[in-house]
C-alpha positions, -999 to +999 in steps of 0.1 A: +195-605-650+192-584-616+167-553-621+156-527-591+129-500-589+123-467-572+110-467-540+079-450-562+073-476-582+075-505-556+049-489-534+028-484-569+035-526-578+025-530-538-007-514-535-017-525-565-011-563-551-029-560-518-062-550-536-061-584-549-049-603-516-064-604-489-055-581-457-018-586-444-013-621-472+015-592-492+029-583-452+031-624-443+045-636-471+079-606-462+081-624-431+079-656-443+108-652-461+129-631-437+120-659-416+136-682-436+167-666-447+177-665-407+166-700-401+190-711-431+215-682-413+212-701-382+219-731-393+200-763-397+194-772-361+200-743-343+169-717-348+163-734-311+177-718-281+192-690-308+189-658-294+173-629-319+168-592-316+143-573-335+159-534-341+121-526-346+108-484-359+076-472-365+068-487-403+063-514-424+100-524-418+094-533-376+064-552-390+078-576-410+107-579-383+080-587-362+062-611-378+091-628-391+103-629-346+065-645-346+077-678-370+109-678-350+093-679-316+076-707-327+103-726-340+119-722-302+142-690-305+142-667-279+130-631-297+134-601-281+124-566-298+140-534-293+117-505-297+126-477-312+097-460-327+069-436-313+052-474-324+054-502-331+031-521-357+003-533-343-001-562-355+036-575-356+036-567-317+011-588-309+013-617-330+052-619-312+044-618-275+013-648-286+044-664-301+063-657-270+091-630-274+086-602-250+102-568-251+133-554-238+133-526-217+172-528-220+179-514-257+218-533-249+216-557-230+195-581-255+227-572-282+253-588-257+245-622-263+222-623-291+226-649-323+213-629-348+198-591-349+171-579-375+176-540-390+140-529-390+148-496-381+138-473-414+126-494-444+129-483-484+113-449-478+134-435-454+157-407-456+191-393-441+207-411-419+194-426-382+175-409-362+204-399-331+187-419-309+189-451-328+224-443-335+237-454-307+217-491-306+227-492-345+262-496-328+256-521-305+243-541-328+273-540-353+303-545-327+282-574-314+287-610-322+258-614-339+247-621-376+229-585-386+206-594-410+182-560-430+148-563-433+147-549-472+175-515-469+200-514-445+184-484-420+203-455-427+210-458-468+188-438-495+168-462-517+172-449-544+201-430-550+226-454-531+237-426-510+249-427-469+240-392-456+243-399-422+255-428-400+238-460-413+239-498-397+265-520-419+242-558-424+261-585-433+235-595-450+200-579-463+168-598-475+146-576-497+109-583-506+094-583-544+128-568-564+160-554-559+163-517-553+188-494-562+210-490-535+215-522-531+235-527-559+250-487-557+279-486-536+280-469-512+251-479-500+261-517-513+287-520-491+259-517-465+248-544-478+261-573-472+250-603-492+215-601-510+186-629-509+156-616-529+116-631-512+095-636-543+064-612-532+041-614-562+055-582-572+072-596-604+033-594-623+019-555-614+058-540-620+064-520-652+082-540-681+114-521-674+135-509-646+147-482-634+185-502-624+199-536-647+224-561-635+238-585-665+246-620-652+268-644-673+235-657-696+234-619-706+269-607-714+278-646-738+241-631-759+252-602-765+288-609-770+297-609-803+314-647-821+328-651-859+305-666-878+319-692-910+323-656-929+344-638-913+372-617-917+391-589-896+367-562-911+333-581-901+353-585-866+356-547-860+387-527-864+398-505-838+419-474-836+441-465-801+455-432-799+464-435-766+505-430-747+532-409-747+565-402-750+560-403-711+540-431-708+544-461-734+526-486-713+491-475-718+496-478-749+502-515-747+482-521-724+447-501-747+459-520-774+459-557-748+424-550-737+412-546-777+432-578-790+413-594-757+383-582-764+383-598-798+392-572-823+399-585-860+428-561-863+439-527-841+456-499-855+477-481-839+484-448-833+511-429-812+543-423-795+545-459-781+549-481-814+575-495-809+567-511-772+531-517-786+549-535-818+572-552-792+543-567-771+515-572-797+536-580-837+499-581-851+491-550-843+491-522-878+512-490-859+504-460-883+520-421-881+499-392-867+477-380-876+447-406-865+427-400-893+456-408-923+453-446-902+434-468-927+395-483-924+386-484-882+347-490-873+354-478-834+386-453-824+400-455-787+412-423-776+430-408-745+449-435-723+481-420-714+485-389-742+491-365-712+501-335-724+521-346-751+523-322-786+492-327-804+476-343-783+447-320-777+444-319-821+449-361-823+413-361-798+397-332-824+404-358-849+391-391-839+360-366-827+354-352-859+350-394-877+314-406-883+328-439-865+316-442-825+343-432-801+357-440-771+366-414-748+391-419-722+419-401-691+432-369-708+407-370-734+382-363-712+399-331-705+389-301-715+362-320-734+332-300-750+295-311-743+290-294-782+317-309-792+302-346-787+269-335-791+275-326-831+291-360-834+273-377-860+282-415-843+278-422-806+302-417-781+312-437-749+329-416-724+347-436-692+358-410-663+364-421-630+349-402-600+380-372-605+371-369-639+334-363-636+339-345-612+360-323-637+334-325-667+310-312-640+325-287-621+314-303-587+340-317-562+350-353-568+331-361-529+297-354-545+306-375-576+313-405-550+279-398-526+262-396-552+272-420-580+234-425-604+230-386-603+270-375-616+262-408-643+222-396-653+234-357-654+273-366-674+246-387-706+219-363-703+249-329-704+272-351-734+243-365-750+263-396-745+273-430-730+289-429-699+309-452-679+315-444-650+344-461-629+344-470-596+341-492-569+301-497-588+311-487-625+276-478-638+263-471-674+241-450-688+232-443-724+206-415-735+175-447-728+164-473-707+179-484-672+215-477-655+235-504-660+251-511-631+283-536-630+279-563-605+314-579-612+344-552-598+363-560-570+388-530-555+419-546-568+415-530-600+419-501-579+455-502-601+476-478-627+468-493-656+428-514-653+412-486-669+433-480-706+425-520-703+395-516-702+390-488-728+404-511-755+380-541-748+355-520-745+364-502-781+365-535-796+333-542-786+319-514-802+340-520-838+324-555-834+287-533-843+278-538-801+259-500-790+277-487-765+262-492-739+261-535-742+294-525-755+310-505-721+282-532-696+300-562-710+339-546-711+332-541-675+321-573-670+348-591-683+371-563-666+360-573-633+353-616-641+394-607-650+405-592-621+386-615-597+402-648-617+435-628-619+438-626-579+418-648-569+395-622-548+428-620-521+459-611-540+466-579-557+468-579-596+484-559-619+470-540-652+491-566-669+476-598-655+443-583-657+442-582-691+467-613-691+431-630-673+402-617-702+405-647-721+398-668-692+366-644-684+356-649-725+354-688-705+333-680-676+306-662-696+302-689-726+311-722-710+274-733-706+256-741-675 
């Protein structure tokens, strides 16, 4: 599992560790790891004679870059530092000069022929975008042919929130120290980070046990996913009720039911106007007339996909929310949803909005949600007393306690009609199987992303139907022995 901690927590852990170590040891570890990463990026045998440019700010981030540059210079690289802060780290600057590195008079001249650029302008304590004097240099670095490597964090992004409030330097690779920072895993900042590399500097022993953010990996999802036992029947595996679709959107019903079946549900009870289409696609589905409360026994409900403004839609949502089993509310079911109703439920609720739906629930512009995804998902979870899966470029899951989870398998190919309906059915089946909402939402998002990657091979468009069809392979990928 990848874990991330806020700047305040990282700073406290660094201070505790530095108190136990000789002076400069922690920065030395970071610089050694950073230099090693740069060597691997330049390639075997290509460090000697390579041209490396350091963009150096005033803080310790610039010091890390300078010490790493000194190590590269001692291996034969031509290293030039561009000083962009009011002052440079004295020890790092002395080390670079002693190793044969030089200081640029013209900040743009060395960038023209650089093989690698180290972005050490601002560190994890930076707020807002790049300062105006650094912007032209950052643009020149990004416009060069060099590989841009961010030192701990791309300059100009917010380490805690993932927000990008101004201009930032987009990296090809980010080498981060000790632990991941939330902004490295959450868009929009995540898009600036490139490939992530973590350098162990010994913080693990002094960081708190509970992180601020976490991202599940294969083994985590495999451990959480339900597996039928020898005595399982359809009720032990979980029966999920799906209230979805309408005469206008019958496909939403089919896709939601498909997701539920692919999620391992023991049975799916469908209520809605798309019954004929659902039975044609999945004859094993149990189709029931309105209202949902008369559909029979279920262990969880999914309500909302494709309901539109169909007659009785609002009543159906209210009917499902009045039940005493977990409920997933998506799409049209979220329209006009009242926090008091959700808070008053006796069973858990999982809300799965995209940015536009989240903005409507929070009464803010969509752009505000997209710019501050962590703040938005936390606010929704707090306001509704529910678990919230915020869909988007990086899907986030927030419950009433514990760290926020970020899904690492998402892909932009999922931005296609109907993919959210599949996700709802999939998550609903995991709720019915007994997973807590945070785990059900996290595992569903993980499998959903894997399925999209399988269906598209990462390079081709996919449809929601193809994503649903690839879910079986996603399960196999997760459960495959390492």
